[in-house]
PyMOL Python script that loads the backbone (N, CA, C, O; Angstrom):
from pymol import cmd

cmd.read_pdbstr("""\
ATOM      1  N   UNK A   1     140.411 116.591 -42.970  1.00  0.00           N
ATOM      2  CA  UNK A   1     140.634 115.406 -42.611  1.00  0.00           C
ATOM      3  C   UNK A   1     141.335 115.092 -43.726  1.00  0.00           C
ATOM      4  O   UNK A   1     141.322 115.606 -44.845  1.00  0.00           O
ATOM      5  N   UNK A   2     142.093 113.971 -43.176  1.00  0.00           N
ATOM      6  CA  UNK A   2     142.791 113.677 -44.862  1.00  0.00           C
ATOM      7  C   UNK A   2     142.779 112.209 -45.087  1.00  0.00           C
ATOM      8  O   UNK A   2     143.045 111.345 -44.251  1.00  0.00           O
ATOM      9  N   UNK A   3     142.370 112.011 -46.556  1.00  0.00           N
ATOM     10  CA  UNK A   3     142.210 111.179 -46.516  1.00  0.00           C
ATOM     11  C   UNK A   3     143.841 110.199 -47.484  1.00  0.00           C
ATOM     12  O   UNK A   3     144.758 110.495 -48.249  1.00  0.00           O
ATOM     13  N   UNK A   4     143.443 109.304 -46.952  1.00  0.00           N
ATOM     14  CA  UNK A   4     144.581 107.926 -47.523  1.00  0.00           C
ATOM     15  C   UNK A   4     143.832 106.791 -48.640  1.00  0.00           C
ATOM     16  O   UNK A   4     144.247 105.876 -49.352  1.00  0.00           O
ATOM     17  N   UNK A   5     143.124 107.122 -48.487  1.00  0.00           N
ATOM     18  CA  UNK A   5     142.861 106.437 -50.351  1.00  0.00           C
ATOM     19  C   UNK A   5     141.492 106.970 -50.881  1.00  0.00           C
ATOM     20  O   UNK A   5     140.693 107.422 -50.061  1.00  0.00           O
ATOM     21  N   UNK A   6     141.191 106.943 -52.164  1.00  0.00           N
ATOM     22  CA  UNK A   6     139.971 107.742 -53.323  1.00  0.00           C
ATOM     23  C   UNK A   6     138.741 107.028 -52.253  1.00  0.00           C
ATOM     24  O   UNK A   6     138.951 106.096 -51.476  1.00  0.00           O
ATOM     25  N   UNK A   7     137.629 107.635 -52.428  1.00  0.00           N
ATOM     26  CA  UNK A   7     136.410 107.305 -52.133  1.00  0.00           C
ATOM     27  C   UNK A   7     136.182 106.010 -52.739  1.00  0.00           C
ATOM     28  O   UNK A   7     136.479 105.841 -53.922  1.00  0.00           O
ATOM     29  N   UNK A   8     135.747 105.199 -52.131  1.00  0.00           N
ATOM     30  CA  UNK A   8     134.491 103.995 -52.695  1.00  0.00           C
ATOM     31  C   UNK A   8     132.926 104.140 -52.184  1.00  0.00           C
ATOM     32  O   UNK A   8     132.399 104.778 -51.273  1.00  0.00           O
ATOM     33  N   UNK A   9     132.420 103.223 -53.232  1.00  0.00           N
ATOM     34  CA  UNK A   9     130.877 102.631 -52.635  1.00  0.00           C
ATOM     35  C   UNK A   9     130.685 104.227 -52.977  1.00  0.00           C
ATOM     36  O   UNK A   9     130.654 104.870 -51.928  1.00  0.00           O
ATOM     37  N   UNK A  10     130.581 104.848 -53.863  1.00  0.00           N
ATOM     38  CA  UNK A  10     129.784 106.065 -53.905  1.00  0.00           C
ATOM     39  C   UNK A  10     128.632 105.597 -55.255  1.00  0.00           C
ATOM     40  O   UNK A  10     128.625 104.889 -56.263  1.00  0.00           O
ATOM     41  N   UNK A  11     127.540 106.710 -54.329  1.00  0.00           N
ATOM     42  CA  UNK A  11     126.144 106.778 -54.575  1.00  0.00           C
ATOM     43  C   UNK A  11     126.112 107.940 -54.713  1.00  0.00           C
ATOM     44  O   UNK A  11     126.251 108.787 -53.831  1.00  0.00           O
ATOM     45  N   UNK A  12     125.837 108.181 -56.378  1.00  0.00           N
ATOM     46  CA  UNK A  12     125.336 109.597 -56.818  1.00  0.00           C
ATOM     47  C   UNK A  12     123.916 109.905 -56.683  1.00  0.00           C
ATOM     48  O   UNK A  12     123.553 110.958 -57.209  1.00  0.00           O
ATOM     49  N   UNK A  13     123.358 109.453 -56.301  1.00  0.00           N
ATOM     50  CA  UNK A  13     121.629 109.354 -55.722  1.00  0.00           C
ATOM     51  C   UNK A  13     121.615 108.936 -54.566  1.00  0.00           C
ATOM     52  O   UNK A  13     121.626 107.712 -54.439  1.00  0.00           O
ATOM     53  N   UNK A  14     121.584 109.930 -53.126  1.00  0.00           N
ATOM     54  CA  UNK A  14     120.583 109.436 -51.742  1.00  0.00           C
ATOM     55  C   UNK A  14     119.672 110.198 -51.568  1.00  0.00           C
ATOM     56  O   UNK A  14     119.623 111.388 -51.876  1.00  0.00           O
ATOM     57  N   UNK A  15     118.875 109.542 -51.049  1.00  0.00           N
ATOM     58  CA  UNK A  15     117.638 110.859 -50.501  1.00  0.00           C
ATOM     59  C   UNK A  15     117.974 110.537 -48.938  1.00  0.00           C
ATOM     60  O   UNK A  15     118.120 109.526 -48.251  1.00  0.00           O
ATOM     61  N   UNK A  16     118.020 112.109 -48.732  1.00  0.00           N
ATOM     62  CA  UNK A  16     117.816 112.373 -46.850  1.00  0.00           C
ATOM     63  C   UNK A  16     116.717 112.110 -46.709  1.00  0.00           C
ATOM     64  O   UNK A  16     115.980 112.456 -47.633  1.00  0.00           O
ATOM     65  N   UNK A  17     116.130 111.450 -45.618  1.00  0.00           N
ATOM     66  CA  UNK A  17     115.263 110.855 -45.358  1.00  0.00           C
ATOM     67  C   UNK A  17     114.586 111.499 -44.121  1.00  0.00           C
ATOM     68  O   UNK A  17     113.362 111.534 -43.991  1.00  0.00           O
ATOM     69  N   UNK A  18     115.636 112.109 -43.040  1.00  0.00           N
ATOM     70  CA  UNK A  18     115.393 112.662 -41.812  1.00  0.00           C
ATOM     71  C   UNK A  18     116.835 113.003 -41.274  1.00  0.00           C
ATOM     72  O   UNK A  18     117.838 113.291 -41.926  1.00  0.00           O
ATOM     73  N   UNK A  19     116.637 112.869 -39.603  1.00  0.00           N
ATOM     74  CA  UNK A  19     118.283 112.995 -39.006  1.00  0.00           C
ATOM     75  C   UNK A  19     117.782 111.790 -37.696  1.00  0.00           C
ATOM     76  O   UNK A  19     116.576 111.539 -37.681  1.00  0.00           O
ATOM     77  N   UNK A  20     118.618 111.110 -36.695  1.00  0.00           N
ATOM     78  CA  UNK A  20     118.838 110.105 -36.645  1.00  0.00           C
ATOM     79  C   UNK A  20     118.744 110.832 -34.958  1.00  0.00           C
ATOM     80  O   UNK A  20     118.185 110.395 -33.953  1.00  0.00           O
ATOM     81  N   UNK A  21     119.511 112.048 -35.169  1.00  0.00           N
ATOM     82  CA  UNK A  21     120.036 112.780 -34.196  1.00  0.00           C
ATOM     83  C   UNK A  21     120.593 114.250 -34.620  1.00  0.00           C
ATOM     84  O   UNK A  21     120.617 114.604 -35.798  1.00  0.00           O
ATOM     85  N   UNK A  22     120.934 114.877 -33.800  1.00  0.00           N
ATOM     86  CA  UNK A  22     121.356 116.012 -34.941  1.00  0.00           C
ATOM     87  C   UNK A  22     122.471 116.202 -35.586  1.00  0.00           C
ATOM     88  O   UNK A  22     122.689 117.044 -36.458  1.00  0.00           O
ATOM     89  N   UNK A  23     123.336 115.244 -35.060  1.00  0.00           N
ATOM     90  CA  UNK A  23     124.600 115.168 -35.610  1.00  0.00           C
ATOM     91  C   UNK A  23     124.545 114.262 -36.765  1.00  0.00           C
ATOM     92  O   UNK A  23     125.116 114.581 -37.808  1.00  0.00           O
ATOM     93  N   UNK A  24     123.800 112.985 -36.643  1.00  0.00           N
ATOM     94  CA  UNK A  24     123.410 112.210 -37.747  1.00  0.00           C
ATOM     95  C   UNK A  24     122.070 111.795 -39.099  1.00  0.00           C
ATOM     96  O   UNK A  24     120.897 111.420 -39.133  1.00  0.00           O
ATOM     97  N   UNK A  25     122.816 112.041 -39.744  1.00  0.00           N
ATOM     98  CA  UNK A  25     121.906 111.865 -41.189  1.00  0.00           C
ATOM     99  C   UNK A  25     121.121 110.866 -41.207  1.00  0.00           C
ATOM    100  O   UNK A  25     121.347 110.239 -40.173  1.00  0.00           O
ATOM    101  N   UNK A  26     120.139 110.245 -41.936  1.00  0.00           N
ATOM    102  CA  UNK A  26     119.696 108.619 -42.280  1.00  0.00           C
ATOM    103  C   UNK A  26     119.110 109.290 -43.685  1.00  0.00           C
ATOM    104  O   UNK A  26     118.215 110.122 -43.827  1.00  0.00           O
ATOM    105  N   UNK A  27     120.027 108.557 -44.767  1.00  0.00           N
ATOM    106  CA  UNK A  27     119.619 108.657 -46.308  1.00  0.00           C
ATOM    107  C   UNK A  27     119.006 107.494 -46.374  1.00  0.00           C
ATOM    108  O   UNK A  27     119.063 106.693 -45.441  1.00  0.00           O
ATOM    109  N   UNK A  28     118.008 107.140 -48.058  1.00  0.00           N
ATOM    110  CA  UNK A  28     117.894 105.996 -48.374  1.00  0.00           C
ATOM    111  C   UNK A  28     118.861 106.034 -49.737  1.00  0.00           C
ATOM    112  O   UNK A  28     118.863 107.100 -50.352  1.00  0.00           O
ATOM    113  N   UNK A  29     119.533 105.140 -50.156  1.00  0.00           N
ATOM    114  CA  UNK A  29     120.637 104.616 -51.155  1.00  0.00           C
ATOM    115  C   UNK A  29     119.508 103.646 -52.113  1.00  0.00           C
ATOM    116  O   UNK A  29     118.863 102.679 -51.708  1.00  0.00           O
ATOM    117  N   UNK A  30     119.507 104.161 -53.303  1.00  0.00           N
ATOM    118  CA  UNK A  30     118.869 103.405 -54.543  1.00  0.00           C
ATOM    119  C   UNK A  30     120.057 102.280 -54.283  1.00  0.00           C
ATOM    120  O   UNK A  30     120.962 102.405 -53.457  1.00  0.00           O
ATOM    121  N   UNK A  31     119.856 101.164 -55.163  1.00  0.00           N
ATOM    122  CA  UNK A  31     120.369  99.588 -54.602  1.00  0.00           C
ATOM    123  C   UNK A  31     120.614  99.850 -56.067  1.00  0.00           C
ATOM    124  O   UNK A  31     121.778  99.466 -56.177  1.00  0.00           O
ATOM    125  N   UNK A  32     120.309 100.187 -57.035  1.00  0.00           N
ATOM    126  CA  UNK A  32     120.371 100.281 -58.269  1.00  0.00           C
ATOM    127  C   UNK A  32     121.999 101.010 -58.766  1.00  0.00           C
ATOM    128  O   UNK A  32     122.833 100.654 -59.599  1.00  0.00           O
ATOM    129  N   UNK A  33     121.944 101.988 -57.954  1.00  0.00           N
ATOM    130  CA  UNK A  33     123.286 102.798 -57.745  1.00  0.00           C
ATOM    131  C   UNK A  33     124.308 102.063 -57.184  1.00  0.00           C
ATOM    132  O   UNK A  33     125.426 102.578 -57.170  1.00  0.00           O
ATOM    133  N   UNK A  34     124.133 100.844 -56.669  1.00  0.00           N
ATOM    134  CA  UNK A  34     125.231 100.458 -55.833  1.00  0.00           C
ATOM    135  C   UNK A  34     126.907  99.639 -56.742  1.00  0.00           C
ATOM    136  O   UNK A  34     126.896  99.412 -57.952  1.00  0.00           O
ATOM    137  N   UNK A  35     127.892  99.394 -56.034  1.00  0.00           N
ATOM    138  CA  UNK A  35     128.352  98.689 -56.903  1.00  0.00           C
ATOM    139  C   UNK A  35     127.396  97.020 -56.900  1.00  0.00           C
ATOM    140  O   UNK A  35     126.326  96.748 -56.355  1.00  0.00           O
ATOM    141  N   UNK A  36     128.262  96.211 -57.692  1.00  0.00           N
ATOM    142  CA  UNK A  36     128.001  94.995 -57.552  1.00  0.00           C
ATOM    143  C   UNK A  36     127.400  93.937 -56.312  1.00  0.00           C
ATOM    144  O   UNK A  36     126.366  93.365 -55.965  1.00  0.00           O
ATOM    145  N   UNK A  37     128.656  94.097 -55.967  1.00  0.00           N
ATOM    146  CA  UNK A  37     128.687  93.254 -54.742  1.00  0.00           C
ATOM    147  C   UNK A  37     128.050  94.050 -53.348  1.00  0.00           C
ATOM    148  O   UNK A  37     128.338  93.759 -52.186  1.00  0.00           O
ATOM    149  N   UNK A  38     127.173  95.055 -53.759  1.00  0.00           N
ATOM    150  CA  UNK A  38     126.634  95.598 -52.751  1.00  0.00           C
ATOM    151  C   UNK A  38     124.982  95.700 -53.090  1.00  0.00           C
ATOM    152  O   UNK A  38     124.102  95.977 -52.275  1.00  0.00           O
ATOM    153  N   UNK A  39     124.849  95.464 -54.216  1.00  0.00           N
ATOM    154  CA  UNK A  39     123.194  95.195 -54.339  1.00  0.00           C
ATOM    155  C   UNK A  39     122.158  94.561 -53.712  1.00  0.00           C
ATOM    156  O   UNK A  39     121.107  95.075 -53.331  1.00  0.00           O
ATOM    157  N   UNK A  40     122.525  93.347 -53.618  1.00  0.00           N
ATOM    158  CA  UNK A  40     121.559  92.449 -52.326  1.00  0.00           C
ATOM    159  C   UNK A  40     121.294  93.359 -51.006  1.00  0.00           C
ATOM    160  O   UNK A  40     120.232  93.748 -50.519  1.00  0.00           O
ATOM    161  N   UNK A  41     122.722  93.569 -50.580  1.00  0.00           N
ATOM    162  CA  UNK A  41     122.649  94.363 -49.055  1.00  0.00           C
ATOM    163  C   UNK A  41     121.670  95.875 -49.027  1.00  0.00           C
ATOM    164  O   UNK A  41     120.756  96.284 -48.311  1.00  0.00           O
ATOM    165  N   UNK A  42     122.313  96.337 -50.044  1.00  0.00           N
ATOM    166  CA  UNK A  42     121.641  97.363 -50.258  1.00  0.00           C
ATOM    167  C   UNK A  42     120.238  97.610 -50.670  1.00  0.00           C
ATOM    168  O   UNK A  42     119.542  98.503 -50.188  1.00  0.00           O
ATOM    169  N   UNK A  43     119.797  96.646 -51.730  1.00  0.00           N
ATOM    170  CA  UNK A  43     117.928  96.064 -51.716  1.00  0.00           C
ATOM    171  C   UNK A  43     117.449  96.199 -49.943  1.00  0.00           C
ATOM    172  O   UNK A  43     116.723  97.013 -49.372  1.00  0.00           O
ATOM    173  N   UNK A  44     118.273  94.933 -49.406  1.00  0.00           N
ATOM    174  CA  UNK A  44     117.683  94.699 -47.715  1.00  0.00           C
ATOM    175  C   UNK A  44     117.464  95.564 -47.693  1.00  0.00           C
ATOM    176  O   UNK A  44     116.365  96.003 -48.032  1.00  0.00           O
ATOM    177  N   UNK A  45     118.834  96.526 -47.096  1.00  0.00           N
ATOM    178  CA  UNK A  45     118.800  97.569 -46.195  1.00  0.00           C
ATOM    179  C   UNK A  45     118.694  99.367 -46.691  1.00  0.00           C
ATOM    180  O   UNK A  45     118.981 100.018 -45.686  1.00  0.00           O
ATOM    181  N   UNK A  46     118.476 100.027 -47.523  1.00  0.00           N
ATOM    182  CA  UNK A  46     118.390 101.052 -48.013  1.00  0.00           C
ATOM    183  C   UNK A  46     118.750 102.194 -47.283  1.00  0.00           C
ATOM    184  O   UNK A  46     119.194 103.275 -47.668  1.00  0.00           O
ATOM    185  N   UNK A  47     118.475 101.760 -46.130  1.00  0.00           N
ATOM    186  CA  UNK A  47     118.808 103.512 -44.637  1.00  0.00           C
ATOM    187  C   UNK A  47     119.915 103.463 -44.236  1.00  0.00           C
ATOM    188  O   UNK A  47     119.950 102.685 -43.283  1.00  0.00           O
ATOM    189  N   UNK A  48     120.666 103.794 -44.405  1.00  0.00           N
ATOM    190  CA  UNK A  48     121.836 103.981 -43.437  1.00  0.00           C
ATOM    191  C   UNK A  48     122.031 105.328 -42.645  1.00  0.00           C
ATOM    192  O   UNK A  48     121.147 106.183 -42.690  1.00  0.00           O
ATOM    193  N   UNK A  49     123.310 105.541 -41.839  1.00  0.00           N
ATOM    194  CA  UNK A  49     123.241 106.910 -41.486  1.00  0.00           C
ATOM    195  C   UNK A  49     124.555 107.199 -41.282  1.00  0.00           C
ATOM    196  O   UNK A  49     125.373 106.363 -40.899  1.00  0.00           O
ATOM    197  N   UNK A  50     124.876 108.690 -41.591  1.00  0.00           N
ATOM    198  CA  UNK A  50     126.072 109.110 -41.584  1.00  0.00           C
ATOM    199  C   UNK A  50     126.436 110.070 -40.848  1.00  0.00           C
ATOM    200  O   UNK A  50     125.489 110.667 -40.336  1.00  0.00           O
ATOM    201  N   UNK A  51     127.160 110.344 -40.667  1.00  0.00           N
ATOM    202  CA  UNK A  51     127.325 111.235 -38.990  1.00  0.00           C
ATOM    203  C   UNK A  51     128.880 112.416 -39.765  1.00  0.00           C
ATOM    204  O   UNK A  51     129.610 113.085 -39.033  1.00  0.00           O
ATOM    205  N   UNK A  52     128.974 112.379 -40.829  1.00  0.00           N
ATOM    206  CA  UNK A  52     129.903 113.482 -41.514  1.00  0.00           C
ATOM    207  C   UNK A  52     129.228 113.977 -43.000  1.00  0.00           C
ATOM    208  O   UNK A  52     129.458 113.431 -44.079  1.00  0.00           O
ATOM    209  N   UNK A  53     128.455 114.998 -42.809  1.00  0.00           N
ATOM    210  CA  UNK A  53     127.630 115.444 -44.015  1.00  0.00           C
ATOM    211  C   UNK A  53     127.950 117.582 -44.227  1.00  0.00           C
ATOM    212  O   UNK A  53     128.371 118.617 -43.709  1.00  0.00           O
ATOM    213  N   UNK A  54     127.267 116.881 -45.504  1.00  0.00           N
ATOM    214  CA  UNK A  54     127.192 119.225 -45.426  1.00  0.00           C
ATOM    215  C   UNK A  54     126.111 119.264 -44.433  1.00  0.00           C
ATOM    216  O   UNK A  54     125.184 118.472 -44.264  1.00  0.00           O
ATOM    217  N   UNK A  55     126.469 120.536 -43.699  1.00  0.00           N
ATOM    218  CA  UNK A  55     124.881 120.799 -42.658  1.00  0.00           C
ATOM    219  C   UNK A  55     124.128 121.832 -43.414  1.00  0.00           C
ATOM    220  O   UNK A  55     123.381 122.582 -42.785  1.00  0.00           O
ATOM    221  N   UNK A  56     124.254 121.949 -44.742  1.00  0.00           N
ATOM    222  CA  UNK A  56     122.861 122.838 -45.517  1.00  0.00           C
ATOM    223  C   UNK A  56     121.926 121.537 -45.787  1.00  0.00           C
ATOM    224  O   UNK A  56     120.729 121.765 -45.965  1.00  0.00           O
ATOM    225  N   UNK A  57     122.336 120.311 -45.828  1.00  0.00           N
ATOM    226  CA  UNK A  57     120.610 118.977 -46.337  1.00  0.00           C
ATOM    227  C   UNK A  57     120.011 118.601 -45.410  1.00  0.00           C
ATOM    228  O   UNK A  57     120.353 118.140 -44.321  1.00  0.00           O
ATOM    229  N   UNK A  58     118.974 118.832 -45.922  1.00  0.00           N
ATOM    230  CA  UNK A  58     117.665 118.389 -44.982  1.00  0.00           C
ATOM    231  C   UNK A  58     116.756 117.723 -45.719  1.00  0.00           C
ATOM    232  O   UNK A  58     116.742 117.626 -46.946  1.00  0.00           O
ATOM    233  N   UNK A  59     115.934 117.227 -44.876  1.00  0.00           N
ATOM    234  CA  UNK A  59     115.264 116.160 -45.431  1.00  0.00           C
ATOM    235  C   UNK A  59     114.570 116.912 -46.499  1.00  0.00           C
ATOM    236  O   UNK A  59     114.381 118.126 -46.575  1.00  0.00           O
ATOM    237  N   UNK A  60     114.134 115.709 -47.527  1.00  0.00           N
ATOM    238  CA  UNK A  60     113.682 116.233 -48.601  1.00  0.00           C
ATOM    239  C   UNK A  60     114.764 116.347 -49.584  1.00  0.00           C
ATOM    240  O   UNK A  60     114.433 116.108 -50.746  1.00  0.00           O
ATOM    241  N   UNK A  61     116.216 116.720 -49.322  1.00  0.00           N
ATOM    242  CA  UNK A  61     117.018 116.761 -50.818  1.00  0.00           C
ATOM    243  C   UNK A  61     117.628 115.549 -51.158  1.00  0.00           C
ATOM    244  O   UNK A  61     117.115 114.510 -50.742  1.00  0.00           O
ATOM    245  N   UNK A  62     118.755 115.506 -51.924  1.00  0.00           N
ATOM    246  CA  UNK A  62     119.226 114.651 -52.367  1.00  0.00           C
ATOM    247  C   UNK A  62     120.677 114.920 -52.383  1.00  0.00           C
ATOM    248  O   UNK A  62     121.173 116.045 -52.447  1.00  0.00           O
ATOM    249  N   UNK A  63     121.340 113.769 -52.318  1.00  0.00           N
ATOM    250  CA  UNK A  63     123.138 114.401 -52.123  1.00  0.00           C
ATOM    251  C   UNK A  63     123.827 113.420 -52.796  1.00  0.00           C
ATOM    252  O   UNK A  63     123.365 113.052 -53.876  1.00  0.00           O
ATOM    253  N   UNK A  64     125.119 112.782 -52.261  1.00  0.00           N
ATOM    254  CA  UNK A  64     126.010 111.699 -53.204  1.00  0.00           C
ATOM    255  C   UNK A  64     126.515 111.325 -51.939  1.00  0.00           C
ATOM    256  O   UNK A  64     127.098 112.184 -51.277  1.00  0.00           O
ATOM    257  N   UNK A  65     126.363 109.992 -51.425  1.00  0.00           N
ATOM    258  CA  UNK A  65     126.930 109.393 -51.207  1.00  0.00           C
ATOM    259  C   UNK A  65     128.015 108.955 -51.186  1.00  0.00           C
ATOM    260  O   UNK A  65     128.230 108.618 -52.351  1.00  0.00           O
ATOM    261  N   UNK A  66     129.269 108.628 -50.321  1.00  0.00           N
ATOM    262  CA  UNK A  66     130.515 108.090 -50.180  1.00  0.00           C
ATOM    263  C   UNK A  66     131.401 107.475 -49.627  1.00  0.00           C
ATOM    264  O   UNK A  66     131.989 108.448 -49.153  1.00  0.00           O
ATOM    265  N   UNK A  67     132.205 106.287 -49.175  1.00  0.00           N
ATOM    266  CA  UNK A  67     133.078 105.754 -48.022  1.00  0.00           C
ATOM    267  C   UNK A  67     134.312 106.535 -48.024  1.00  0.00           C
ATOM    268  O   UNK A  67     134.643 106.654 -49.203  1.00  0.00           O
ATOM    269  N   UNK A  68     135.047 107.053 -47.353  1.00  0.00           N
ATOM    270  CA  UNK A  68     136.439 107.477 -47.004  1.00  0.00           C
ATOM    271  C   UNK A  68     137.180 107.329 -46.262  1.00  0.00           C
ATOM    272  O   UNK A  68     137.061 107.896 -45.176  1.00  0.00           O
ATOM    273  N   UNK A  69     138.462 106.347 -46.583  1.00  0.00           N
ATOM    274  CA  UNK A  69     138.461 106.528 -45.234  1.00  0.00           C
ATOM    275  C   UNK A  69     140.429 107.428 -44.685  1.00  0.00           C
ATOM    276  O   UNK A  69     141.358 107.763 -45.420  1.00  0.00           O
ATOM    277  N   UNK A  70     140.321 107.485 -43.544  1.00  0.00           N
ATOM    278  CA  UNK A  70     141.261 108.363 -42.852  1.00  0.00           C
ATOM    279  C   UNK A  70     142.300 107.838 -42.534  1.00  0.00           C
ATOM    280  O   UNK A  70     142.376 106.778 -43.156  1.00  0.00           O
ATOM    281  N   UNK A  71     142.959 107.950 -42.051  1.00  0.00           N
ATOM    282  CA  UNK A  71     144.347 107.678 -40.485  1.00  0.00           C
ATOM    283  C   UNK A  71     143.703 107.131 -39.717  1.00  0.00           C
ATOM    284  O   UNK A  71     142.988 107.941 -39.127  1.00  0.00           O
ATOM    285  N   UNK A  72     143.571 106.179 -39.404  1.00  0.00           N
ATOM    286  CA  UNK A  72     143.069 105.493 -38.254  1.00  0.00           C
ATOM    287  C   UNK A  72     141.377 104.926 -38.584  1.00  0.00           C
ATOM    288  O   UNK A  72     141.046 103.850 -38.086  1.00  0.00           O
ATOM    289  N   UNK A  73     140.412 105.673 -39.394  1.00  0.00           N
ATOM    290  CA  UNK A  73     139.286 105.018 -39.196  1.00  0.00           C
ATOM    291  C   UNK A  73     138.951 105.487 -40.789  1.00  0.00           C
ATOM    292  O   UNK A  73     139.720 106.058 -41.563  1.00  0.00           O
ATOM    293  N   UNK A  74     137.367 105.003 -41.058  1.00  0.00           N
ATOM    294  CA  UNK A  74     136.593 105.477 -42.386  1.00  0.00           C
ATOM    295  C   UNK A  74     135.383 105.833 -42.005  1.00  0.00           C
ATOM    296  O   UNK A  74     135.131 105.679 -40.810  1.00  0.00           O
ATOM    297  N   UNK A  75     134.591 106.254 -42.667  1.00  0.00           N
ATOM    298  CA  UNK A  75     133.734 107.153 -42.388  1.00  0.00           C
ATOM    299  C   UNK A  75     132.490 107.384 -43.978  1.00  0.00           C
ATOM    300  O   UNK A  75     132.868 107.740 -45.094  1.00  0.00           O
ATOM    301  N   UNK A  76     131.935 107.258 -43.826  1.00  0.00           N
ATOM    302  CA  UNK A  76     130.511 107.431 -45.194  1.00  0.00           C
ATOM    303  C   UNK A  76     130.530 108.906 -44.342  1.00  0.00           C
ATOM    304  O   UNK A  76     130.591 109.189 -43.145  1.00  0.00           O
ATOM    305  N   UNK A  77     130.416 109.946 -46.007  1.00  0.00           N
ATOM    306  CA  UNK A  77     130.336 111.036 -45.677  1.00  0.00           C
ATOM    307  C   UNK A  77     129.024 111.616 -46.987  1.00  0.00           C
ATOM    308  O   UNK A  77     128.689 110.695 -47.731  1.00  0.00           O
ATOM    309  N   UNK A  78     128.316 113.007 -47.280  1.00  0.00           N
ATOM    310  CA  UNK A  78     127.609 112.814 -47.788  1.00  0.00           C
ATOM    311  C   UNK A  78     127.449 114.245 -48.137  1.00  0.00           C
ATOM    312  O   UNK A  78     127.309 114.844 -47.071  1.00  0.00           O
ATOM    313  N   UNK A  79     127.400 115.135 -49.210  1.00  0.00           N
ATOM    314  CA  UNK A  79     127.362 116.225 -50.203  1.00  0.00           C
ATOM    315  C   UNK A  79     126.163 116.182 -51.170  1.00  0.00           C
ATOM    316  O   UNK A  79     125.750 115.191 -51.771  1.00  0.00           O
ATOM    317  N   UNK A  80     125.516 117.860 -51.224  1.00  0.00           N
ATOM    318  CA  UNK A  80     124.642 118.054 -51.826  1.00  0.00           C
ATOM    319  C   UNK A  80     124.741 117.521 -53.521  1.00  0.00           C
ATOM    320  O   UNK A  80     125.686 117.625 -54.304  1.00  0.00           O
ATOM    321  N   UNK A  81     123.579 117.011 -53.688  1.00  0.00           N
ATOM    322  CA  UNK A  81     123.535 116.885 -55.276  1.00  0.00           C
ATOM    323  C   UNK A  81     123.595 118.300 -55.879  1.00  0.00           C
ATOM    324  O   UNK A  81     122.602 118.988 -55.643  1.00  0.00           O
ATOM    325  N   UNK A  82     124.790 118.990 -56.778  1.00  0.00           N
ATOM    326  CA  UNK A  82     125.084 120.389 -57.425  1.00  0.00           C
ATOM    327  C   UNK A  82     124.164 119.842 -58.672  1.00  0.00           C
ATOM    328  O   UNK A  82     124.335 118.718 -59.143  1.00  0.00           O
ATOM    329  N   UNK A  83     123.248 120.688 -59.117  1.00  0.00           N
ATOM    330  CA  UNK A  83     122.199 120.107 -60.094  1.00  0.00           C
ATOM    331  C   UNK A  83     122.603 121.401 -61.668  1.00  0.00           C
ATOM    332  O   UNK A  83     121.973 121.308 -62.721  1.00  0.00           O
TER     333      UNK A  83
END
""", "prot")
cmd.dss("prot")
cmd.show_as("cartoon", "prot")
cmd.util.cbc("prot")
cmd.orient("prot")
């Protein structure tokens, strides 16, 4: 995957709730970590699904999420938080 711009909408803390499908991660993102223009949206809808994620993530884990743009599409991605 080649990014066409820097990652956006970065959430340094997101909690893995579970799987909506085998290749679809469900995460809860605290609205206080959101960019100002997304506070209201993420407060009302804290859960989101992510198709591109590190396969080591399991329910109960913390991760970091971001939106990345690629040629022809854009996706949210999730990676584990490294302590």
